[in-house]
Structures are given as structure tokens and as C-alpha cells.
Biopython code that builds the backbone (N, CA, C, O; Angstrom):
import numpy as np
from Bio.PDB.StructureBuilder import StructureBuilder

atoms = [
    (1, "MET", "N", (115.194, 161.847, 132.752)),
    (1, "MET", "CA", (115.444, 163.273, 132.525)),
    (1, "MET", "C", (114.767, 164.109, 133.607)),
    (1, "MET", "O", (113.674, 163.784, 134.071)),
    (2, "THR", "N", (115.420, 165.160, 133.987)),
    (2, "THR", "CA", (114.811, 166.046, 134.978)),
    (2, "THR", "C", (113.763, 166.913, 134.294)),
    (2, "THR", "O", (113.743, 167.031, 133.069)),
    (3, "GLY", "N", (112.893, 167.518, 135.099)),
    (3, "GLY", "CA", (111.824, 168.355, 134.550)),
    (3, "GLY", "C", (112.358, 169.501, 133.712)),
    (3, "GLY", "O", (111.836, 169.790, 132.635)),
    (4, "ILE", "N", (113.401, 170.154, 134.207)),
    (4, "ILE", "CA", (113.964, 171.309, 133.497)),
    (4, "ILE", "C", (114.534, 170.861, 132.156)),
    (4, "ILE", "O", (114.282, 171.482, 131.124)),
    (5, "ASN", "N", (115.302, 169.780, 132.184)),
    (5, "ASN", "CA", (115.879, 169.256, 130.948)),
    (5, "ASN", "C", (114.802, 168.894, 129.945)),
    (5, "ASN", "O", (114.915, 169.181, 128.753)),
    (6, "LYS", "N", (113.746, 168.253, 130.456)),
    (6, "LYS", "CA", (112.675, 167.792, 129.581)),
    (6, "LYS", "C", (112.015, 168.962, 128.861)),
    (6, "LYS", "O", (111.779, 168.890, 127.655)),
    (7, "SER", "N", (111.713, 170.046, 129.589)),
    (7, "SER", "CA", (111.045, 171.179, 128.938)),
    (7, "SER", "C", (111.978, 171.877, 127.951)),
    (7, "SER", "O", (111.535, 172.337, 126.899)),
    (8, "ALA", "N", (113.248, 171.957, 128.280)),
    (8, "ALA", "CA", (114.221, 172.548, 127.358)),
    (8, "ALA", "C", (114.303, 171.686, 126.100)),
    (8, "ALA", "O", (114.397, 172.199, 124.985)),
    (9, "TRP", "N", (114.266, 170.381, 126.299)),
    (9, "TRP", "CA", (114.315, 169.411, 125.211)),
    (9, "TRP", "C", (113.122, 169.602, 124.282)),
    (9, "TRP", "O", (113.276, 169.674, 123.063)),
    (10, "VAL", "N", (111.930, 169.685, 124.874)),
    (10, "VAL", "CA", (110.703, 169.862, 124.094)),
    (10, "VAL", "C", (110.768, 171.166, 123.309)),
    (10, "VAL", "O", (110.424, 171.208, 122.128)),
    (11, "TYR", "N", (111.212, 172.231, 123.976)),
    (11, "TYR", "CA", (111.317, 173.540, 123.329)),
    (11, "TYR", "C", (112.270, 173.471, 122.143)),
    (11, "TYR", "O", (111.973, 173.978, 121.062)),
    (12, "LYS", "N", (113.414, 172.838, 122.360)),
    (12, "LYS", "CA", (114.425, 172.749, 121.306)),
    (12, "LYS", "C", (113.881, 171.963, 120.118)),
    (12, "LYS", "O", (114.106, 172.331, 118.965)),
    (13, "ARG", "N", (113.168, 170.887, 120.405)),
    (13, "ARG", "CA", (112.632, 170.078, 119.324)),
    (13, "ARG", "C", (111.567, 170.844, 118.548)),
    (13, "ARG", "O", (111.522, 170.768, 117.320)),
    (14, "GLN", "N", (110.717, 171.576, 119.244)),
    (14, "GLN", "CA", (109.693, 172.368, 118.559)),
    (14, "GLN", "C", (110.348, 173.399, 117.651)),
    (14, "GLN", "O", (109.905, 173.623, 116.524)),
    (15, "LYS", "N", (111.412, 174.028, 118.157)),
    (15, "LYS", "CA", (112.124, 175.027, 117.370)),
    (15, "LYS", "C", (112.689, 174.388, 116.097)),
    (15, "LYS", "O", (112.605, 174.966, 115.014)),
    (16, "LEU", "N", (113.259, 173.201, 116.239)),
    (16, "LEU", "CA", (113.815, 172.503, 115.080)),
    (16, "LEU", "C", (112.725, 172.141, 114.081)),
    (16, "LEU", "O", (112.920, 172.253, 112.871)),
    (17, "GLU", "N", (111.562, 171.701, 114.597)),
    (17, "GLU", "CA", (110.484, 171.318, 113.697)),
    (17, "GLU", "C", (109.948, 172.530, 112.948)),
    (17, "GLU", "O", (109.583, 172.423, 111.777)),
    (18, "VAL", "N", (109.896, 173.676, 113.609)),
    (18, "VAL", "CA", (109.472, 174.914, 112.944)),
    (18, "VAL", "C", (110.451, 175.255, 111.825)),
    (18, "VAL", "O", (110.043, 175.604, 110.717)),
    (19, "LEU", "N", (111.741, 175.151, 112.122)),
    (19, "LEU", "CA", (112.759, 175.401, 111.096)),
    (19, "LEU", "C", (112.572, 174.453, 109.915)),
    (19, "LEU", "O", (112.656, 174.863, 108.757)),
    (20, "ALA", "N", (112.321, 173.198, 110.220)),
    (20, "ALA", "CA", (112.151, 172.202, 109.166)),
    (20, "ALA", "C", (110.948, 172.547, 108.295)),
    (20, "ALA", "O", (110.996, 172.392, 107.074)),
    (21, "LYS", "N", (109.866, 173.015, 108.922)),
    (21, "LYS", "CA", (108.666, 173.372, 108.160)),
    (21, "LYS", "C", (108.914, 174.586, 107.283)),
    (21, "LYS", "O", (108.345, 174.702, 106.197)),
    (22, "LYS", "N", (109.766, 175.494, 107.754)),
    (22, "LYS", "CA", (110.068, 176.680, 106.954)),
    (22, "LYS", "C", (111.063, 176.366, 105.845)),
    (22, "LYS", "O", (111.405, 177.231, 105.038)),
    (23, "ARG", "N", (111.517, 175.137, 105.816)),
    (23, "ARG", "CA", (112.479, 174.679, 104.804)),
    (23, "ARG", "C", (113.790, 175.442, 104.851)),
    (23, "ARG", "O", (114.422, 175.682, 103.822)),
    (24, "VAL", "N", (114.186, 175.815, 106.034)),
    (24, "VAL", "CA", (115.506, 176.413, 106.205)),
    (24, "VAL", "C", (116.417, 175.263, 106.608)),
    (24, "VAL", "O", (117.440, 175.457, 107.264)),
    (25, "THR", "N", (116.020, 174.060, 106.201)),
    (25, "THR", "CA", (116.664, 172.873, 106.713)),
    (25, "THR", "C", (118.076, 172.730, 106.189)),
    (25, "THR", "O", (118.315, 172.582, 104.991)),
    (26, "SER", "N", (118.978, 172.778, 107.108)),
    (26, "SER", "CA", (120.342, 172.403, 106.779)),
    (26, "SER", "C", (120.465, 170.932, 107.141)),
    (26, "SER", "O", (119.610, 170.390, 107.842)),
    (27, "ILE", "N", (121.501, 170.294, 106.678)),
    (27, "ILE", "CA", (121.722, 168.891, 106.991)),
    (27, "ILE", "C", (121.829, 168.698, 108.502)),
    (27, "ILE", "O", (121.346, 167.700, 109.037)),
    (28, "GLU", "N", (122.463, 169.654, 109.196)),
    (28, "GLU", "CA", (122.620, 169.530, 110.650)),
    (28, "GLU", "C", (121.263, 169.484, 111.341)),
    (28, "GLU", "O", (121.048, 168.677, 112.246)),
    (29, "VAL", "N", (120.341, 170.357, 110.910)),
    (29, "VAL", "CA", (119.012, 170.394, 111.533)),
    (29, "VAL", "C", (118.310, 169.060, 111.339)),
    (29, "VAL", "O", (117.731, 168.513, 112.277)),
    (30, "LEU", "N", (118.364, 168.538, 110.119)),
    (30, "LEU", "CA", (117.715, 167.263, 109.834)),
    (30, "LEU", "C", (118.324, 166.138, 110.663)),
    (30, "LEU", "O", (117.605, 165.299, 111.206)),
    (31, "GLN", "N", (119.646, 166.126, 110.756)),
    (31, "GLN", "CA", (120.312, 165.086, 111.531)),
    (31, "GLN", "C", (119.944, 165.181, 113.000)),
    (31, "GLN", "O", (119.723, 164.162, 113.655)),
    (32, "GLU", "N", (119.877, 166.403, 113.523)),
    (32, "GLU", "CA", (119.548, 166.582, 114.926)),
    (32, "GLU", "C", (118.119, 166.141, 115.208)),
    (32, "GLU", "O", (117.854, 165.517, 116.235)),
    (33, "LEU", "N", (117.200, 166.457, 114.308)),
    (33, "LEU", "CA", (115.810, 166.015, 114.467)),
    (33, "LEU", "C", (115.730, 164.493, 114.480)),
    (33, "LEU", "O", (115.037, 163.904, 115.310)),
    (34, "LYS", "N", (116.444, 163.866, 113.556)),
    (34, "LYS", "CA", (116.442, 162.414, 113.472)),
    (34, "LYS", "C", (116.969, 161.815, 114.772)),
    (34, "LYS", "O", (116.411, 160.857, 115.308)),
    (35, "PHE", "N", (118.058, 162.403, 115.265)),
    (35, "PHE", "CA", (118.697, 161.966, 116.494)),
    (35, "PHE", "C", (117.745, 162.113, 117.681)),
    (35, "PHE", "O", (117.643, 161.212, 118.513)),
    (36, "MET", "N", (117.049, 163.253, 117.757)),
    (36, "MET", "CA", (116.133, 163.510, 118.868)),
    (36, "MET", "C", (114.943, 162.563, 118.816)),
    (36, "MET", "O", (114.477, 162.092, 119.853)),
    (37, "LYS", "N", (114.453, 162.285, 117.619)),
    (37, "LYS", "CA", (113.333, 161.352, 117.492)),
    (37, "LYS", "C", (113.755, 159.960, 117.934)),
    (37, "LYS", "O", (112.970, 159.240, 118.550)),
    (38, "ARG", "N", (114.984, 159.576, 117.625)),
    (38, "ARG", "CA", (115.492, 158.275, 118.036)),
    (38, "ARG", "C", (115.549, 158.197, 119.562)),
    (38, "ARG", "O", (115.163, 157.188, 120.152)),
    (39, "ILE", "N", (116.033, 159.268, 120.193)),
    (39, "ILE", "CA", (116.108, 159.300, 121.650)),
    (39, "ILE", "C", (114.709, 159.272, 122.253)),
    (39, "ILE", "O", (114.483, 158.608, 123.265)),
    (40, "ASP", "N", (113.768, 159.987, 121.641)),
    (40, "ASP", "CA", (112.376, 159.957, 122.104)),
    (40, "ASP", "C", (111.834, 158.534, 122.067)),
    (40, "ASP", "O", (111.158, 158.099, 122.999)),
    (41, "ALA", "N", (112.128, 157.817, 121.000)),
    (41, "ALA", "CA", (111.654, 156.443, 120.862)),
    (41, "ALA", "C", (112.241, 155.575, 121.967)),
    (41, "ALA", "O", (111.538, 154.755, 122.557)),
    (42, "ILE", "N", (113.523, 155.752, 122.247)),
    (42, "ILE", "CA", (114.188, 155.009, 123.317)),
    (42, "ILE", "C", (113.562, 155.359, 124.662)),
    (42, "ILE", "O", (113.290, 154.478, 125.478)),
    (43, "GLU", "N", (113.335, 156.660, 124.888)),
    (43, "GLU", "CA", (112.714, 157.127, 126.133)),
    (43, "GLU", "C", (111.353, 156.474, 126.341)),
    (43, "GLU", "O", (111.073, 155.963, 127.426)),
    (44, "SER", "N", (110.512, 156.485, 125.325)),
    (44, "SER", "CA", (109.165, 155.942, 125.487)),
    (44, "SER", "C", (109.205, 154.421, 125.646)),
    (44, "SER", "O", (108.374, 153.846, 126.348)),
    (45, "LYS", "N", (110.172, 153.773, 124.996)),
    (45, "LYS", "CA", (110.320, 152.331, 125.159)),
    (45, "LYS", "C", (110.711, 152.020, 126.602)),
    (45, "LYS", "O", (110.196, 151.077, 127.204)),
    (46, "ASN", "N", (111.625, 152.822, 127.152)),
    (46, "ASN", "CA", (112.041, 152.645, 128.537)),
    (46, "ASN", "C", (110.874, 152.821, 129.492)),
    (46, "ASN", "O", (110.737, 152.074, 130.460)),
    (47, "LYS", "N", (110.031, 153.815, 129.216)),
    (47, "LYS", "CA", (108.870, 154.065, 130.079)),
    (47, "LYS", "C", (107.906, 152.895, 130.038)),
    (47, "LYS", "O", (107.355, 152.518, 131.073)),
    (48, "SER", "N", (107.692, 152.317, 128.881)),
    (48, "SER", "CA", (106.717, 151.234, 128.761)),
    (48, "SER", "C", (107.228, 149.935, 129.391)),
    (48, "SER", "O", (106.426, 149.093, 129.795)),
    (49, "THR", "N", (108.541, 149.761, 129.481)),
    (49, "THR", "CA", (109.082, 148.544, 130.086)),
    (49, "THR", "C", (109.113, 148.620, 131.605)),
    (49, "THR", "O", (109.177, 147.593, 132.281)),
    (50, "LYS", "N", (109.066, 149.853, 132.149)),
    (50, "LYS", "CA", (109.107, 150.000, 133.608)),
    (50, "LYS", "C", (107.795, 149.578, 134.244)),
    (50, "LYS", "O", (107.654, 149.636, 135.466)),
]
sb = StructureBuilder()
sb.init_structure("model")
sb.init_model(0)
sb.init_chain("A")
sb.init_seg("    ")
for serial, (resi, resn, name, xyz) in enumerate(atoms, 1):
    if name == "N":
        sb.init_residue(resn, " ", resi, " ")
    sb.init_atom(name, np.array(xyz, "f"), 0.0, 1.0, " ", f" {name:<3s}", serial, name[0])
structure = sb.get_structure()
């Protein structure tokens, strides 16, 4: 990921987590968080194998 993408990604995830904490959670928000966490796990796994 490029630097710009990464910071936008982090910002978006923080925004989603704030929404989740406020319990304005729609199914879409929960699914997107789950999806992003899965990608984060893949990203960190890729980093550790390099």
C-alpha cells in the first residue's frame, strides 16, 4: 500500500470503530470492519514473511 492509501485506510477504520462504539452499528459497518480486520491480518502476515 502507498503511504497516502495507508493513512486514508487508518482514518477510515478509526471512523468505523468510533461508529461501532457509539452503537450506530448497521450491518454494513460491522461487515466492513470485519473485512478490514481480515485485510490487516493478511497485510501483517505478508510483512512478517518478507
